[in-house]
N, C-alpha and C positions, 0 to 999 in steps of 0.2 A: 841456380848451384850454388852456394854460397848455403842456402838456408838449408841443404838439402846435405851439408856434408856439417856445417852444426851440426842435425839432429844425427847425424853417423858417427860425432864426439859425445856424442854425451849418450849414447847406445853403450857406443865403448866405456866408459865409465862408469856405465851403471853399478849400482851392488850387484845385480842379476850375472849382470857380466864379468864379471872384476869376477863371482865367486864360482861360479862352468871354465874360468880362466886355472884357477887355482883347481880345483876336485883336476879338469885334464893332467895336469901334472900331479897331485900327489899321485894317482891310480900309475902312473908313466916310473914315478920313482919305486909305487912294487913291487913293477917290474925285474925293478934294480939290485947292485946290494949297499957297501962302505961307499962308496965313491961315486951312486946314486945318484947316494944322498945327497952327499957332498951337494952335488950340481948340482939337485933341487933345491939346497938353501942359498945358493949362489942368485940360481932364478930366480924367488922370491925374494928375496932386502933387490935387485935385480926393480923386480914386477917394484918395488912395494915404492923405488926411486922412482920409474919411472911416472907411476901415479899420481906420487904428490907436486914432479914435476911439468906434467899437464892437466893437472889441478893450480901450482901458482899463477901457468899460460894461458889458461880455460879465458877468456873476454868474460866482463860482468854483463847479463840480461840489459837489456835499456828501460828502464821506469818511464811506461804508460800512463797520461796524467788525463783518469774520468772525469769529463766531464759533469755539474753537479745540476740537475732533474730541472728547470723552472713548468709551476705546473700549472697552466690556462686556469685564467678562475676569469668572471667579469665582476664589474662594484657596479658603487656608485655611487654618488657624488656626495655629501653631505653639506646639506642646505635650512639652520635652526633659523623653525619657526614659531610664533605664534601658534599653536594649536586645540584646537577642542577633543583631550580626550572622547571616544567613548569606551564606556563599563560595557559587557557582558554579565550580567545574572542570571540567574534561574529563580523564581521565584513562587509561590502558588498563592490563589483564586478565593477572598475571603470578605467578608460582611462585618461590622460590626454590627447592624441590623436587621436579626434572624427576629421571627417569631414561631413561638412555639402556639399554636392558637389551640384551646383547649375548653372544654367544656366548660358553663356555668350554669348549668342544673344537670339533676337525673334525668335524661328522657333518651329516650331512642334511635337512633340517628335511621330516618325516610330518606333522605336523597344526598348524594354525594357528588357534585360533581367536578372537583378539582381531580387536573390528575396531573403526577411528577411530571417534573420541567414544563408543566402547560407557563405560557407568559399570564399572569394577572391582571386587572386595571384597581386600581385605589373602589372597595364599594362591590363590587363583585363577589356573590351568594357561589362558598367554597365548597361548603356542606349543613346542608339545612336537619334542623330535628322535629321528634314530632313538640305542634305547640297543646293539643292539646290539655294538657293540663293544667299549662301555662294561662291558657287561654281561662280555663274554668276560676283558676286562683285570680285574677284578673279581677271578673265579675264579683266574683267574691267582694274584691276590697273597692269597688265601685259602688256596690250592696251598703260595703260600711261608712264610705266617704255622703253617700247621698241619704242616710242615718244619721249621723252627726252632723249636716248641715243642719235638719230640720230639728233637730237636738236643740241647735243654738239658735232659729229664729223659736222658737216655743221659746223659749230662755228667755231670748229680748221681748214677748210680750209680756213676757210674763213679770218681769221689771216693768212696761210701762202699766200692769197694772197694781203691781208692791206700791208704787209709789203712786200710786190714787187712792190707793186701799189708806195709804201716810197719811194723805191729808184730811181724810175721812177720818180715819182716827182720830187724829187732835180733838177737831171738830168736840167730837164724842166726850173724848176729855175735856173738854172746855166747855164742856153740855150742863160734866156728871159735877166738875165740881162746882158750878155753880148751882146746883142745884143743893148738893151735897150744905157746902155757906148757910142758905139760907132753910135748912132742915136742921142745923143749925140751932140758929136763930131762935125758933120755934121750942126747938128741945129748947129751949135756954125761960122760953116763958108757957113751958109744958102748955103749949098746943097737940105736938105731936106726939107719940110713940116712939117709945128706945123702942123697939118693933121696927117700924117704920124706919124709923133712923139708922139703924144693922144696918136694912134695909140699902134704902140706899146708899152707907159708907162702903158695903160688898163691891156694889156697882159699881162705886168711884174707883176703885183699886180692880177690879177687871178689866173696866177702861185704860188705868193705867201698863195692866200687862199687857194690852191686844197691842199699845199702841206700839208699848217699847219693841214687845215682837213682829211687830212693819216696821220701826225703823231701824230691827236688826237684818227684814228680810232687803231691803236697798239695799243699806250697808253692802250685803255680803253682795249684793246680784257685778259688782264688778268683779271677785274673785269666781261667783259661777258658770263669767262670762267665759274671763280669760281661761279656764277647764272644757270650758266647749269645743272654745275654737282652740286652745293644744289640742281632742282629740281632733277634731277637724283637720286638722293641720298633719293632725300625726294615720290617721285613712286616707288625705293623702300621698303623702308617701307614703304607703303601702300600698298602694295600686299603681304610680307612680313605677313604685320598684318589681309588681309585679306587669307593669307592663314593658317593659324594657327586659324583665325575664324572656318574656313572648321575644320584646325582636332577635333576644340574643338566644334565641332558637335557628338564627338562621347568619351563620361564622359567616364574614365578611374577607375581603381581604381589606390589612391596612394597609396600603398600598402600592402604589404600580411597579413588580418583582417579579418573583415567577415561586410554583411552585417548587420544595423542594422534598417534601413526605411528604404522606398520604400514609393514615394508621389504619385508619377507621372504613366502615364496609356497611352498607344499607342494612341494615336491622338488627345491629347491634344494642347494645343500652348501655350507656357513659355516663360516669360518673359525676358530679362537680369536681373541674381542676383537672380532668385528662387529656390528655392533647389529644386532637384530632389530624392537625395536618401544620405541615413550618412552611410560612412561604417566608423568601429574603427581599429585600430591597435592591434590587440594578441598578439604583438609583449611588449606593452605596460603597459599591466595590471595590477592593485594594488589592492589591497586590503585595503580600510580601516578602523580600530578595534579604539574603546578608545585605549589611555593603564589607567587605574587606577594610580587613584595616588599610591596609597600604594608601585606601582611598579613602577612610572614616575623615580626617583632617581635614581633605580639600569636602567634601560633600559638606560637612561642620563651616569650614567657614565659610561657603557660600550658602546658609541657610540664615546663618548670626550676622553672616556681615547684614544686612538691610536692602541691599541690590537687588535682592531676587529670593522671592516668599516659595517660592521650588526652583525648581530644576524638571528639566523636557524629560523622558522618555521617550519608548517609542513598545511595546506589545513584537513581537516577531513571530502574529501567530497567520493565516490568513483572513479575510485580510491583518496587513498591520493597524492595530490601532496605538491614537496617542493617548498616553499618561505622563499623571506628570509625582513628579517625587515631593512630599508635603510636611513630612517630618519622618522623622528616629522614634524609631521603639523605644521605650523608657527604662527598660531590666531585656538584659541578658540570658541565654538559658545557659546552663552550665556547663564546659566541653569546645566552646565557641570565639572565636576570638574576633568574630566582626558585634554586628549593627543591624539589627532589622531597618530596614528604610519601609516604609509603610507611600502606597502610590497608588494613585489615586488616578479610574480611569475616565478618561474625559470622553469619549465618545462614543458609543456600539458595545456599550456592555454589555446588551441582553444574549449580545453573542458567546461573552464568559459564562460559565459554572460554578461556582461555589467545590473552593477543590481543586484542580485540574494545574496543574503545570505546567508555565508558557516559559519562559525565555524572554528575556528585558531590555536593554538599551539603554543605558544614561547615560545624555550628558551634559561633563561635566562640564567646567569655567575653560577658557582657554588656558593656556601654558608657553609662558615664551620659551623660547629656548631648545625649543625643541625636537626632535629626529622624526621623521615616517619612512621608514625601514621595515621588507619585507621581511615577512618572519625569518628566511632561512640566509638570513643577518645576522643572525641571532645562536649564539653554537652556547649547552647549556641553558642556564637561566637568565642572564646576565654581562654576553663578551662579547664582545666584538673586534673582529684582526682590520685597521688599519691598514690600506697598502702607501710601505714609505719605499720610495726606492729599490721597487725591484721583488718587499719583499714585507713580511707579514710584521705585529705589531697588535698583540694584543689589550685589550680595553673593556675596560670595568664599565659597564653602563649599570642604570638605572633605568627603569619600565615609569614608565608614564602611563599609557594605557594603551589603544589601540583609536585609528582611526581607518575610514575610512575613500578610498579614493579610487576615480578615475581603470588603475588595475591592481583593483582588490582591497583588499581588508591591511594593515600595517603599523606594525608594534611600536611606537613609537616608545623614546629615550632620549637620555640627557645624561653629559660627563663633561667635565672640563678639560677631557686630553679630547677631547673633538669637537677641530672648529671648522670655522665654513669654509668648502672647497678641496673634504678631505677625501682622498677612498674611500670608501667603507662595501668588504668581504660578499659577495653576497654568493656567492656559490659558495653550498655545504663542501668540504671536505673532514675529508674522515684523521686524515694528519696534519691540525693547520695547526699550526708553535711558532711562537713567538719566530721569525730568523726565517721560517721557509721562503722558499723563494720562488717567484709566480711569476705571472703575464698575462696583459689584460685581453681580456680574450674581443670583448669589444667594446665600445663607448663604453661609456661610465654612466651609467643612468639615474637621472635628477629623480629620485620616487618625494624629497620630500615639499618641493616648490608647487606637486601638484594634488596635492591632498594638502596642504594648507590654499590650494586657491582652492580647491570643491568649503574647506570648511570654511574660510570667507563668502562664497557662493551662498555659506546655507543660513551662512549668522543673518 
């Protein structure tokens, strides 16, 4: 009832009601004369006085205090621990051992047994070339070797004959000199004619010449023998080259690997140095992935500290393959901030193809005093909120990496402003800000200890 009276009073004092009353009075005054005008003025003054009196006597409205809303949220308990971060990377499969096998001679392709993508063993025949020309050349070189051997044998026999001839020539010269001496004595006694003496002297000179020729032949034998032996070795080398050309008509895999590309087909003619097939070594497969700048110092320290020569990793393929980061690239491409890491595939390399893009997970050394938080606890890039006495307080954190736990993947963060036991907001609020009132909906969850236990068990 009281409320109704207050509403009626407010309606009576409203501007619309006052205007209506003044308008009705003005219409009544218009029907009166001068006397009516004075009466009208008196009524206006009286009305204004009454209105002022009512406004002054009107009770002030009661102020109703509005209660602040408390947003229901979930939290987790911060428990800093030593946890090994996991770095997710994307890389490409490559290998430093790719062989472009080429023809060593001009020949026609007779057979192609290699197929792109085929797994091959070391020594498997991939392409067969026509070997008829190579075999004919090998026969010619073989004949040259036999001829050189025969010439060497003949020369050795000739050397023995020259040695024997030299001995005979020396004896003949000795006899001739004795005969010449005797005829000189006879000539002094005029026992022989001058003609006969000249004949004997001429024979002595001829025997001396023959002896010198025999000695020269014996002395030159070593040179002629060396020349003959060199011709034999040259012929043998040419034969080996020809036989090697015959072998090279069968192009074989240099290692256990996989055929990447086949360039030729049967019936084609290829020239020396022309590529026929590409093969890569599956045992040397690597994955090249860029290490981001924020993790580069950690990786370098781990590889250069001497405690480990590599860092464990996994290729997130089907099935998952083990790998290891062995080294970092020695050059950086322009426009990139990170450095490429080279991961060696430790098993199952036959399941990968060169050029394939794969996702991998690098396990970094354990970091002290980090907290494993769910993704929804991170606001923006580097901010979380603590719940303190029912209100939020924003804290800037450093992202260390990620780690898998029983409840899924968690983000590893650390900050000097977050202490053990602190409650971290895990509900994504669109209006989250420092000072916002919240109410915890469920008991805080403990995520750090769960991930830490999993990391310890993995180690």
